[in-house]
C-alpha positions, -999 to 999 in steps of 0.1 A, spaced: -465 702 718 -497 683 718 -530 692 697 -545 701 732 -515 725 738 -525 744 709 -562 745 718 -554 754 751 -533 782 743 -557 795 716 -586 794 743 -564 815 768 -558 840 741 -594 845 731 -605 844 767 -574 865 781 -570 837 810 -578 802 817 -579 777 846 -577 738 845 -613 735 855 -624 763 831 -608 745 802 -616 713 808 -651 721 804 -647 741 773 -667 727 745 -631 722 723 -614 704 752 -617 668 754 -595 657 782 -597 654 818 -592 684 841 -561 670 856 -546 662 820 -555 700 814 -536 711 845 -503 690 837 -504 707 801 -510 743 818 -480 739 840 -458 724 811 -466 753 788 -457 775 818 -423 757 824 -414 764 788 -424 802 790 -455 801 765 -480 807 797 -475 826 831 -493 814 861 -511 843 882 -531 832 914 -552 800 921 -541 782 889 -552 809 867 -529 811 835 -522 839 810 -506 840 775 -472 853 778 -454 871 746 -438 840 738 -471 820 736 -484 845 714 -456 844 689 -457 808 691 -495 810 681 -487 835 652 -460 809 639 -431 831 646 -417 807 672 -410 771 670 -417 749 699 -384 731 694 -363 764 703 -382 766 738 -363 756 766 -380 749 804 -373 771 831 -349 761 858 -371 741 881 -387 721 854 -355 711 834 -351 673 827 -384 667 814 -396 671 778 -424 692 761 -447 661 752 
């Protein structure tokens, strides 16, 4: 997990959804749209976000538990299509 992952999750929780473009333009995000897009995909592969349509993501129950401090990022595993890479 990175600092940006936490901020991305917090913003999506506050705004109910988010896309790479919307998040990259947010005042608390200081990385490029492409980097935000990569992190969104990684967070989704670990079950913290769910992708809807057109690159829009929503927080999952696991994502909410992580933000509440009830889920350790080290306990997360990737979905089958993403296995082999790490969270960082």
